[in-house]
C-alpha positions, 0 to 999 in steps of 0.5 A, a space after each residue: 325389631 329395631 334396637 335402641 343404641 347402647 353402650 357398655 352394660 352400665 345399667 341393671 337389666 331386666 328380662 321381659 317376655 311378650 306372650 299371646 296369640 298371633 296377630 294380637 299386636 305384641 310386636 306393635 306394642 313393643 315397637 310403640 313403646 321402644 320407638 314411639 311409632 306404629 306399623 299398620 302392616 302386619 308382619 308376623 314374628 318368626 320365632 323370637 324378636 329382640 329389643 332393648 329400651 332404657 327406662 329411666 327410674 329417676 325420672 319417675 322416682 315418686 311414682 316408682 316409690 309409690 308402686 313398690 310401697 303399694 300406695 300408687 293408684 292408677 284409675 286406668 289400671 285394675 290391680 290383680 289379686 295374688 300378684 298385686 302386692 308382689 313389690 310391696 315392702 321392697 326397698 325403693 332406695 336404689 343406687 341406679 338411675 335407670 334399667 335396660 329392659 330386654 324385650 323377648 318378643 315371642 311368636 304366638 303360633 303353635 309351630 314356635 313352641 319348641 323355640 319359645 320354651 327356651 326363653 322362659 328361664 330367668 324371666 322377671 316380667 311377662 306381658 300377656 296380650 290378647 285382642 279385645 275384639 277377638 274372643 278366641 284370643 282371650 279364651 286362649 289366655 288359659 293355654 298361655 297361662 298353662 304354658 307359663 306355669 309349665 316352665 315357671 312352676 312356682 306360678 302354679 303353686 309348685 315348690 319345684 324351681 326350674 333349673 333349665 338353661 336359658 338360651 338368653 343366659 349365654 348372651 352378654 345381656 342375658 348374663 347381666 340380668 339379675 338372678 330370678 331363681 326362687 322368684 316368680 315373674 310379674 305378669 301384666 295382662 293387656 287388652 290391645 286394639 281398644 281403638 278399633 272398637 266402635 265409638 260414638 259416630 264411628 266404625 270399628 269391630 265390636 268389642 268381644 271381651 269386656 274390661 270387667 271380664 279381663 280384670 276378673 281373669 287377671 285377678 284369678 291368675 295372679 297378674 298384677 293387673 289389667 289395662 286396656 291399651 292401643 298400639 295404634 293410638 298409644 293408649 296406656 302403652 307407656 304407663 302399662 309397660 312402666 308399671 310392669 317394670 317398676 313392679 319387677 324392679 321392686 321385686 327383684 332389685 
């Protein structure tokens, strides 16, 4: 994954993981957000990929303020239940104008489990992705949720806090991420490849998961919400990512 050129660690860092089955388009979504382009050829992620993107808070100050105070409403975004108000009550008066988002793009195959589990510690936000045309990728969300709860006990309601050392914590970027101990990461559910579903007069594969089903799953699993997205057409990519970032900022900063 190409990285945006950066200077010194002059802005706060937030740590975001992308999780979901192989081929659902996690890397494509991150590349679309970070580089503004779509790569049609499938190139599987081997282990872990890393990217960084500066996100301007000041440029979206009004929307950010509305999100952290719970007054923001997006007609394309379905807010979840338990985690929906995670950022509310936070102080929206920040002394920085931007954050650098550290993306850790996690391979979805079973063979990568031993690598994956080293990256959960200190995570502040999670993009949980499935393919709206692939029912199995939606059904497997529960497996992903169980794995998340295994390494982030507080999400499952456990009072224990993981003390595991994070592989990312030894890097310069990792050391700049604020301490997440005692706080649960913000989880956003995304249904990718909406552009490939049938449209009036067009082709495409049939949608296998309804928006209502996905919204219900998000609400039941403490996600801040759900959004249909498309890496190829850029549908809702920026707004879904920024909504996650702003919730993370409101909760952790």
